[in-house]
NUZA-199835 format. One record per residue (C-alpha): residue in three letters; z, x negated, y. Coordinates in Angstrom, 3 decimals. Layout:
REM residues N
+------+----------+----------+----------+
: rest :       zz :       xx :       yy :
+------+----------+----------+----------+
:  ALA :        Z :        X :        Y :
...
+------+----------+----------+----------+
END
This chain:
REM residues 393
+------+----------+----------+----------+
: rest :       zz :       xx :       yy :
+------+----------+----------+----------+
:  ASN :   48.657 :  -98.787 :  156.981 :
:  MET :   49.938 :  -98.441 :  153.401 :
:  VAL :   53.181 :  -96.851 :  154.575 :
:  SER :   51.229 :  -94.333 :  156.714 :
:  SER :   49.510 :  -93.053 :  153.571 :
:  PHE :   52.808 :  -92.334 :  151.750 :
:  ARG :   54.015 :  -88.820 :  150.914 :
:  VAL :   57.563 :  -87.614 :  151.558 :
:  SER :   58.732 :  -88.617 :  148.046 :
:  GLU :   57.461 :  -92.208 :  148.448 :
:  LEU :   58.969 :  -92.525 :  151.939 :
:  GLN :   62.345 :  -91.346 :  150.565 :
:  VAL :   62.212 :  -93.866 :  147.688 :
:  LEU :   61.343 :  -96.665 :  150.130 :
:  LEU :   64.093 :  -95.778 :  152.639 :
:  GLY :   66.644 :  -95.341 :  149.825 :
:  PHE :   65.672 :  -98.766 :  148.430 :
:  ALA :   66.149 : -100.348 :  151.872 :
:  GLY :   69.528 :  -98.598 :  152.272 :
:  ARG :   68.371 :  -96.381 :  155.145 :
:  ASN :   68.869 :  -92.651 :  155.755 :
:  LYS :   66.288 :  -90.787 :  153.629 :
:  SER :   66.873 :  -87.196 :  154.794 :
:  GLY :   64.766 :  -85.335 :  157.352 :
:  ARG :   61.168 :  -84.224 :  157.908 :
:  LYS :   58.133 :  -86.303 :  157.002 :
:  HIS :   57.507 :  -87.342 :  160.616 :
:  ASP :   61.076 :  -88.693 :  160.938 :
:  LEU :   60.879 :  -90.499 :  157.580 :
:  LEU :   57.581 :  -92.120 :  158.552 :
:  MET :   58.951 :  -93.263 :  161.918 :
:  ARG :   61.997 :  -94.771 :  160.132 :
:  ALA :   59.801 :  -96.557 :  157.572 :
:  LEU :   57.519 :  -97.982 :  160.279 :
:  HIS :   60.559 :  -99.084 :  162.264 :
:  LEU :   61.795 : -100.836 :  159.120 :
:  LEU :   58.534 : -102.792 :  159.003 :
:  LYS :   58.611 : -103.571 :  162.707 :
:  SER :   62.129 : -104.942 :  162.574 :
:  GLY :   60.996 : -107.423 :  159.877 :
:  CYS :   61.913 : -106.271 :  156.380 :
:  SER :   62.842 : -108.452 :  153.402 :
:  PRO :   60.227 : -109.638 :  150.850 :
:  ALA :   61.874 : -107.306 :  148.272 :
:  VAL :   61.134 : -104.262 :  150.493 :
:  GLN :   57.550 : -105.451 :  151.049 :
:  ILE :   57.042 : -105.780 :  147.291 :
:  LYS :   58.486 : -102.253 :  146.898 :
:  ILE :   55.923 : -100.921 :  149.407 :
:  ARG :   53.171 : -102.557 :  147.397 :
:  GLU :   54.477 : -101.115 :  144.143 :
:  LEU :   54.678 :  -97.570 :  145.595 :
:  TYR :   51.192 :  -97.932 :  147.041 :
:  ARG :   49.802 :  -99.116 :  143.679 :
:  ARG :   51.383 :  -96.100 :  141.997 :
:  ARG :   49.830 :  -93.776 :  144.606 :
:  TYR :   46.308 :  -95.293 :  144.508 :
:  PRO :   45.945 :  -96.924 :  141.067 :
:  ARG :   42.118 :  -97.006 :  141.306 :
:  THR :   41.946 :  -99.019 :  144.491 :
:  ILE :   44.053 : -101.885 :  143.170 :
:  GLU :   42.397 : -102.267 :  139.749 :
:  GLY :   39.562 : -104.351 :  141.098 :
:  LEU :   41.916 : -106.680 :  142.930 :
:  SER :   43.110 : -108.779 :  140.002 :
:  ASP :   41.841 : -111.988 :  141.513 :
:  LEU :   43.316 : -111.641 :  144.976 :
:  SER :   43.244 : -115.386 :  145.617 :
:  ALA :   39.454 : -115.304 :  145.498 :
:  ILE :   39.246 : -112.547 :  148.106 :
:  LYS :   41.773 : -113.951 :  150.548 :
:  PRO :   39.853 : -116.865 :  152.089 :
:  ALA :   36.644 : -114.869 :  152.453 :
:  VAL :   38.142 : -111.791 :  154.115 :
:  PHE :   40.987 : -112.940 :  156.306 :
:  ASN :   41.434 : -115.439 :  159.036 :
:  LEU :   45.206 : -115.725 :  158.922 :
:  ASP :   45.428 : -117.829 :  162.075 :
:  ASN :   44.609 : -114.774 :  164.138 :
:  SER :   47.227 : -112.280 :  163.024 :
:  SER :   45.755 : -109.210 :  164.759 :
:  SER :   42.180 : -109.409 :  163.476 :
:  PRO :   42.807 : -108.445 :  159.826 :
:  VAL :   44.795 : -105.331 :  160.623 :
:  GLU :   42.986 : -103.684 :  163.477 :
:  PRO :   39.460 : -103.269 :  162.039 :
:  ASP :   40.993 : -101.576 :  159.004 :
:  LEU :   43.041 :  -99.233 :  161.102 :
:  ALA :   39.917 :  -98.348 :  163.032 :
:  VAL :   38.113 :  -97.580 :  159.756 :
:  ALA :   40.938 :  -95.292 :  158.728 :
:  GLY :   40.723 :  -93.433 :  162.023 :
:  ILE :   44.217 :  -94.673 :  162.915 :
:  HIS :   44.631 :  -96.155 :  166.375 :
:  PRO :   46.697 :  -99.315 :  166.052 :
:  LEU :   49.942 :  -98.443 :  167.800 :
:  PRO :   52.525 : -101.166 :  168.186 :
:  SER :   54.663 :  -99.428 :  165.551 :
:  THR :   51.979 :  -99.180 :  162.849 :
:  SER :   50.282 : -102.573 :  162.910 :
:  VAL :   51.770 : -105.062 :  160.458 :
:  THR :   51.672 : -108.554 :  161.955 :
:  PRO :   52.590 : -111.424 :  159.679 :
:  GLN :   55.433 : -113.625 :  160.897 :
:  SER :   53.709 : -116.847 :  159.864 :
:  PRO :   50.466 : -117.784 :  158.085 :
:  SER :   52.483 : -119.156 :  155.154 :
:  SER :   54.548 : -115.980 :  154.603 :
:  PRO :   53.540 : -114.919 :  151.064 :
:  VAL :   54.128 : -111.174 :  151.441 :
:  SER :   52.441 : -110.784 :  154.795 :
:  SER :   49.229 : -111.996 :  153.167 :
:  VAL :   49.826 : -109.574 :  150.278 :
:  LEU :   50.027 : -106.630 :  152.675 :
:  LEU :   46.883 : -107.726 :  154.408 :
:  GLN :   44.962 : -108.390 :  151.232 :
:  ASP :   45.227 : -104.802 :  150.062 :
:  THR :   43.973 : -103.072 :  153.172 :
:  LYS :   40.374 : -104.295 :  153.276 :
:  PRO :   39.332 : -103.921 :  149.616 :
:  HIS :   41.090 : -100.524 :  149.524 :
:  PHE :   38.585 :  -99.157 :  152.033 :
:  GLU :   35.599 : -100.899 :  150.500 :
:  MET :   36.266 :  -99.226 :  147.147 :
:  GLN :   36.706 :  -95.783 :  148.628 :
:  GLN :   33.088 :  -95.837 :  149.806 :
:  PRO :   32.174 :  -92.166 :  149.189 :
:  SER :   34.741 :  -90.867 :  151.706 :
:  PRO :   33.154 :  -88.660 :  154.420 :
:  PRO :   32.457 :  -90.188 :  157.854 :
:  ILE :   35.396 :  -89.912 :  160.234 :
:  PRO :   34.699 :  -87.417 :  163.036 :
:  PRO :   34.968 :  -88.710 :  166.623 :
:  VAL :   38.390 :  -88.407 :  168.245 :
:  HIS :   36.952 :  -86.575 :  171.264 :
:  PRO :   33.777 :  -84.777 :  170.099 :
:  ASP :   31.473 :  -83.223 :  172.726 :
:  VAL :   32.646 :  -79.754 :  171.774 :
:  GLN :   32.073 :  -77.026 :  174.326 :
:  LEU :   34.065 :  -73.826 :  174.083 :
:  LYS :   32.663 :  -70.471 :  175.133 :
:  SER :   34.009 :  -69.547 :  178.540 :
:  LEU :   36.477 :  -66.655 :  178.503 :
:  PRO :   35.743 :  -64.071 :  181.231 :
:  PHE :   39.428 :  -63.181 :  181.668 :
:  TYR :   40.505 :  -66.788 :  182.371 :
:  ASP :   39.599 :  -69.306 :  185.065 :
:  VAL :   40.156 :  -72.899 :  183.885 :
:  LEU :   42.206 :  -74.820 :  186.468 :
:  ASP :   42.746 :  -78.092 :  184.539 :
:  VAL :   42.107 :  -79.728 :  181.169 :
:  LEU :   45.457 :  -80.902 :  179.687 :
:  ILE :   44.068 :  -82.153 :  176.319 :
:  LYS :   40.296 :  -82.384 :  176.016 :
:  PRO :   38.711 :  -81.254 :  172.714 :
:  THR :   40.198 :  -83.498 :  169.999 :
:  SER :   39.251 :  -83.578 :  166.307 :
:  LEU :   41.861 :  -82.437 :  163.797 :
:  VAL :   41.194 :  -85.387 :  161.503 :
:  GLN :   42.295 :  -85.402 :  157.889 :
:  SER :   44.842 :  -88.212 :  157.620 :
:  SER :   45.485 :  -88.029 :  153.869 :
:  ILE :   43.981 :  -86.640 :  150.677 :
:  GLN :   46.562 :  -83.857 :  150.520 :
:  ARG :   45.553 :  -80.245 :  151.129 :
:  PHE :   47.965 :  -79.646 :  154.006 :
:  GLN :   47.495 :  -81.825 :  157.072 :
:  GLU :   49.646 :  -82.254 :  160.174 :
:  LYS :   48.770 :  -83.780 :  163.523 :
:  PHE :   50.836 :  -84.333 :  166.672 :
:  PHE :   49.655 :  -84.126 :  170.289 :
:  ILE :   51.450 :  -84.882 :  173.536 :
:  PHE :   50.675 :  -83.712 :  177.072 :
:  ALA :   52.587 :  -83.795 :  180.353 :
:  LEU :   52.351 :  -81.499 :  183.372 :
:  THR :   52.140 :  -82.790 :  186.948 :
:  PRO :   54.657 :  -81.488 :  189.534 :
:  GLN :   51.801 :  -79.491 :  191.132 :
:  GLN :   50.890 :  -77.824 :  187.796 :
:  VAL :   54.552 :  -76.964 :  187.102 :
:  ARG :   54.771 :  -75.372 :  190.569 :
:  GLU :   51.582 :  -73.343 :  190.026 :
:  ILE :   52.913 :  -71.931 :  186.735 :
:  CYS :   56.368 :  -71.153 :  188.150 :
:  ILE :   55.130 :  -69.260 :  191.231 :
:  SER :   52.603 :  -67.253 :  189.179 :
:  ARG :   55.210 :  -65.054 :  187.446 :
:  ASP :   53.894 :  -61.564 :  187.989 :
:  PHE :   53.774 :  -58.043 :  186.592 :
:  LEU :   50.830 :  -57.803 :  184.247 :
:  PRO :   49.259 :  -54.501 :  183.092 :
:  GLY :   51.741 :  -52.777 :  180.785 :
:  GLY :   54.750 :  -53.568 :  182.958 :
:  ARG :   55.432 :  -56.982 :  181.381 :
:  ARG :   56.467 :  -59.855 :  183.607 :
:  ASP :   54.550 :  -62.929 :  182.649 :
:  TYR :   52.987 :  -66.054 :  184.092 :
:  THR :   49.401 :  -65.512 :  185.228 :
:  VAL :   48.904 :  -69.300 :  185.305 :
:  GLN :   49.229 :  -70.291 :  181.651 :
:  VAL :   49.033 :  -73.223 :  179.249 :
:  GLN :   46.342 :  -72.176 :  176.793 :
:  LEU :   45.665 :  -73.782 :  173.419 :
:  ARG :   42.228 :  -73.262 :  171.845 :
:  LEU :   40.984 :  -74.139 :  168.353 :
:  CYS :   37.377 :  -74.090 :  167.216 :
:  LEU :   34.976 :  -75.700 :  164.764 :
:  ALA :   34.059 :  -79.266 :  165.762 :
:  GLU :   30.396 :  -78.277 :  166.258 :
:  THR :   28.418 :  -79.707 :  169.149 :
:  SER :   25.181 :  -77.728 :  168.694 :
:  CYS :   26.248 :  -74.772 :  170.880 :
:  PRO :   29.335 :  -73.426 :  172.736 :
:  GLN :   31.977 :  -72.506 :  170.174 :
:  GLU :   34.096 :  -69.384 :  169.778 :
:  ASP :   37.811 :  -69.631 :  169.003 :
:  ASN :   38.236 :  -70.235 :  165.285 :
:  TYR :   41.430 :  -71.030 :  163.360 :
:  PRO :   41.625 :  -73.309 :  160.312 :
:  ASN :   43.194 :  -71.873 :  157.140 :
:  SER :   47.010 :  -71.658 :  156.820 :
:  LEU :   47.450 :  -72.563 :  160.476 :
:  CYS :   50.957 :  -73.305 :  161.746 :
:  ILE :   51.682 :  -74.387 :  165.333 :
:  LYS :   54.920 :  -75.773 :  166.743 :
:  VAL :   55.455 :  -76.462 :  170.443 :
:  ASN :   58.373 :  -78.799 :  171.209 :
:  GLY :   59.707 :  -78.192 :  167.694 :
:  LYS :   59.639 :  -74.364 :  167.968 :
:  LEU :   57.320 :  -72.241 :  165.851 :
:  PHE :   54.618 :  -70.437 :  167.872 :
:  PRO :   53.949 :  -66.902 :  166.527 :
:  LEU :   50.204 :  -66.485 :  165.987 :
:  PRO :   48.662 :  -63.248 :  167.343 :
:  GLY :   47.613 :  -60.430 :  165.016 :
:  TYR :   48.315 :  -60.326 :  161.320 :
:  ALA :   45.974 :  -62.088 :  158.958 :
:  PRO :   44.030 :  -59.502 :  156.942 :
:  PRO :   45.415 :  -58.988 :  153.401 :
:  PRO :   43.999 :  -61.301 :  150.708 :
:  LYS :   40.683 :  -60.154 :  149.205 :
:  ASN :   40.152 :  -61.000 :  145.497 :
:  GLY :   43.128 :  -63.336 :  145.810 :
:  ILE :   41.425 :  -65.341 :  148.555 :
:  GLU :   43.311 :  -65.719 :  151.809 :
:  GLN :   41.244 :  -64.275 :  154.646 :
:  LYS :   41.025 :  -65.914 :  158.039 :
:  ARG :   42.754 :  -64.625 :  161.148 :
:  PRO :   40.365 :  -63.694 :  163.953 :
:  GLY :   40.373 :  -66.622 :  166.404 :
:  ARG :   41.835 :  -66.156 :  169.878 :
:  PRO :   43.031 :  -68.397 :  172.699 :
:  LEU :   46.800 :  -68.980 :  172.430 :
:  ASN :   49.111 :  -68.669 :  175.423 :
:  ILE :   51.861 :  -71.222 :  174.639 :
:  THR :   53.481 :  -71.169 :  178.129 :
:  SER :   56.747 :  -69.621 :  176.845 :
:  LEU :   57.456 :  -72.722 :  174.700 :
:  VAL :   56.271 :  -75.350 :  177.213 :
:  ARG :   58.843 :  -77.390 :  179.138 :
:  LEU :   58.155 :  -76.515 :  182.771 :
:  SER :   59.067 :  -79.966 :  184.050 :
:  SER :   56.988 :  -82.974 :  185.029 :
:  ALA :   59.725 :  -85.348 :  183.781 :
:  VAL :   59.548 :  -84.453 :  180.068 :
:  PRO :   56.334 :  -84.502 :  178.026 :
:  ASN :   55.446 :  -81.646 :  175.651 :
:  GLN :   54.694 :  -82.119 :  171.967 :
:  ILE :   52.428 :  -79.872 :  169.890 :
:  SER :   52.359 :  -80.105 :  166.099 :
:  ILE :   49.454 :  -78.450 :  164.272 :
:  SER :   49.410 :  -78.150 :  160.499 :
:  TRP :   46.545 :  -76.630 :  158.542 :
:  ALA :   44.882 :  -76.570 :  155.129 :
:  SER :   41.837 :  -78.841 :  154.979 :
:  GLU :   38.508 :  -77.354 :  153.907 :
:  ILE :   35.582 :  -79.363 :  152.560 :
:  GLY :   32.775 :  -79.703 :  155.097 :
:  LYS :   34.722 :  -78.019 :  157.911 :
:  ASN :   36.203 :  -79.972 :  160.794 :
:  TYR :   38.143 :  -78.364 :  163.608 :
:  SER :   38.888 :  -79.328 :  167.166 :
:  MET :   41.811 :  -78.429 :  169.457 :
:  SER :   42.126 :  -78.482 :  173.233 :
:  VAL :   44.704 :  -77.408 :  175.831 :
:  TYR :   43.966 :  -76.024 :  179.297 :
:  LEU :   45.784 :  -74.790 :  182.367 :
:  VAL :   44.223 :  -71.384 :  183.097 :
:  ARG :   44.662 :  -68.418 :  185.427 :
:  GLN :   44.582 :  -65.015 :  183.723 :
:  LEU :   42.433 :  -62.416 :  185.500 :
:  THR :   42.596 :  -58.611 :  185.395 :
:  SER :   39.724 :  -56.191 :  184.726 :
:  ALA :   39.896 :  -55.179 :  188.437 :
:  VAL :   39.127 :  -58.797 :  189.482 :
:  LEU :   36.230 :  -58.971 :  187.003 :
:  LEU :   34.850 :  -55.659 :  188.311 :
:  GLN :   35.040 :  -57.009 :  191.867 :
:  ARG :   33.110 :  -60.142 :  190.807 :
:  LEU :   30.520 :  -57.989 :  189.030 :
:  LYS :   29.986 :  -55.903 :  192.199 :
:  MET :   29.643 :  -59.115 :  194.217 :
:  LYS :   26.745 :  -60.143 :  191.964 :
:  GLY :   24.875 :  -57.219 :  193.516 :
:  ILE :   23.297 :  -54.005 :  192.226 :
:  ARG :   19.952 :  -54.070 :  190.463 :
:  ASN :   17.207 :  -52.371 :  192.455 :
:  PRO :   16.400 :  -48.803 :  191.257 :
:  ASP :   12.711 :  -49.806 :  191.189 :
:  HIS :   13.511 :  -52.133 :  188.324 :
:  SER :   14.697 :  -49.210 :  186.179 :
:  ARG :   11.721 :  -47.086 :  187.298 :
:  ALA :    9.367 :  -49.825 :  186.099 :
:  LEU :   11.283 :  -49.962 :  182.797 :
:  ILE :   10.889 :  -46.168 :  182.326 :
:  LYS :    7.141 :  -46.339 :  183.076 :
:  GLU :    6.757 :  -49.183 :  180.602 :
:  LYS :    8.534 :  -47.167 :  177.894 :
:  LEU :    6.396 :  -44.060 :  178.597 :
:  THR :    3.056 :  -45.905 :  178.702 :
:  ALA :    1.034 :  -44.925 :  175.657 :
:  ASP :    0.710 :  -47.758 :  173.173 :
:  PRO :   -2.915 :  -47.743 :  171.930 :
:  ASP :   -1.880 :  -49.123 :  168.510 :
:  SER :    0.741 :  -46.448 :  167.961 :
:  GLU :    0.041 :  -42.965 :  166.621 :
:  ILE :    3.094 :  -41.497 :  168.342 :
:  ALA :    3.358 :  -41.491 :  172.120 :
:  THR :    6.745 :  -41.379 :  173.847 :
:  THR :    6.671 :  -38.444 :  176.250 :
:  SER :   10.339 :  -38.188 :  177.226 :
:  LEU :   13.474 :  -40.325 :  177.420 :
:  ARG :   16.941 :  -38.792 :  177.197 :
:  VAL :   19.714 :  -40.470 :  179.144 :
:  SER :   23.221 :  -39.058 :  179.482 :
:  LEU :   25.180 :  -39.221 :  182.728 :
:  MET :   28.348 :  -39.289 :  180.649 :
:  CYS :   29.861 :  -42.659 :  179.703 :
:  PRO :   29.771 :  -43.137 :  175.903 :
:  LEU :   33.204 :  -44.818 :  176.156 :
:  GLY :   35.296 :  -42.384 :  178.224 :
:  LYS :   33.151 :  -39.235 :  177.796 :
:  MET :   33.389 :  -38.788 :  181.579 :
:  ARG :   30.720 :  -38.900 :  184.256 :
:  LEU :   29.545 :  -42.460 :  184.978 :
:  THR :   30.899 :  -43.866 :  188.236 :
:  ILE :   29.652 :  -47.484 :  187.958 :
:  PRO :   26.570 :  -47.386 :  185.650 :
:  CYS :   26.218 :  -50.701 :  183.875 :
:  ARG :   24.492 :  -52.325 :  180.878 :
:  ALA :   23.646 :  -55.824 :  179.678 :
:  VAL :   20.311 :  -57.454 :  180.546 :
:  THR :   20.018 :  -58.202 :  176.819 :
:  CYS :   19.990 :  -54.439 :  175.995 :
:  THR :   16.610 :  -52.663 :  175.626 :
:  HIS :   17.915 :  -49.103 :  176.222 :
:  LEU :   18.178 :  -47.265 :  179.552 :
:  GLN :   21.496 :  -45.607 :  178.738 :
:  CYS :   24.368 :  -47.026 :  180.801 :
:  PHE :   28.128 :  -47.172 :  180.279 :
:  ASP :   30.876 :  -47.298 :  182.889 :
:  ALA :   31.600 :  -50.869 :  184.031 :
:  ALA :   35.281 :  -50.251 :  184.892 :
:  LEU :   36.029 :  -48.686 :  181.495 :
:  TYR :   34.112 :  -51.363 :  179.601 :
:  LEU :   36.088 :  -54.145 :  181.317 :
:  GLN :   39.440 :  -52.379 :  180.744 :
:  MET :   38.654 :  -52.055 :  177.027 :
:  ASN :   37.761 :  -55.730 :  176.730 :
:  GLU :   40.897 :  -56.721 :  178.634 :
:  LYS :   42.940 :  -55.108 :  175.815 :
:  LYS :   40.783 :  -56.400 :  172.960 :
:  PRO :   37.856 :  -58.649 :  173.873 :
:  THR :   34.882 :  -57.804 :  171.647 :
:  TRP :   32.097 :  -57.627 :  174.321 :
:  ILE :   29.993 :  -55.228 :  172.223 :
:  CYS :   27.682 :  -52.676 :  173.906 :
:  PRO :   28.952 :  -49.131 :  173.145 :
:  VAL :   25.359 :  -47.840 :  173.082 :
:  CYS :   23.525 :  -50.257 :  170.762 :
:  ASP :   26.403 :  -52.247 :  169.204 :
:  LYS :   24.809 :  -55.555 :  170.204 :
:  LYS :   26.567 :  -58.347 :  172.102 :
:  ALA :   26.990 :  -57.491 :  175.791 :
:  ALA :   28.705 :  -60.532 :  177.314 :
:  TYR :   30.297 :  -60.348 :  180.761 :
:  GLU :   27.783 :  -62.861 :  182.164 :
:  SER :   24.849 :  -60.610 :  181.168 :
:  LEU :   26.171 :  -57.347 :  182.701 :
:  ILE :   24.240 :  -55.702 :  185.552 :
:  LEU :   25.007 :  -52.656 :  187.683 :
:  ASP :   22.029 :  -50.274 :  187.653 :
:  GLY :   21.102 :  -48.977 :  191.096 :
+------+----------+----------+----------+
END
């Protein structure tokens, strides 16, 4: 648990002290250090770990001068797993075989030293924020242009694992032979003449909020690697305003090109981001099928056309004199030209949430949102989601 909290510099000092290779990325250094512990390291190395930890968290050790007084009360050394695991759970770390430190024997002096530090360390850091759940009940807004076929990683909190600004978290998922087959046979020509998979592995990030369905939202300074390769994020981040880095607009990420299309080898995703106070994010991965605007138009037509009488009633309602109002509406102007394409409407459409009679062309509206999904009504500039569209008879 102590070793997991070390920075790169401390891990290098520790590995150098133990005569191990100290070059490589943080993840590799950490794995090497944990392996060192697992393979049973010498008391000198264990004392070194303690010394590095004390240097890193001087506050937490100050109150531990009389360790002998704490030991009998806190730990039952006969049961080697009980002291470690509750602490790991507190830290939001799941005790993997490689991270739990199990003492070799109750009499081993340094094993008790390692265990003595973990509990009081957490008790003294009381004001730390509550750890978010690993799998929060986050719901993402459904995307009209994608049908979800499978959930590969359900929404998972991007938990802060250290007090540093930049955090990194690793995720692993594997595809079944059936899923690999579906992706491989879906290679098709998409609009614009590109050949791409229509069945895709889609990564989505959003705020870890459970109050309502969430839109895609990226944390600051986001960096994503899939199987060790950097994934280029869509769209440039807007230039800094007043020296403050602005956020990229959130979008679902199609990571299929970097995914190993094999059921034998698992895929690893690494996400690094800059932590923000009071903001927690969640990530999830899905297998989806990308749809075209023509398919969405077909589905919209299948919903049926709204009866002309409905619009007649709406017109009458708008023209009925309001006794409280001084001005009476005597006429309503509606154009037969689509405000988007400036051509005659062929499939008149509007959202049920709109209060105006003016329609826009459904086919054009869907084509525009296929290129850049905003779902904004071209007449009143209010939200006009796909689910709320109706064809006006």
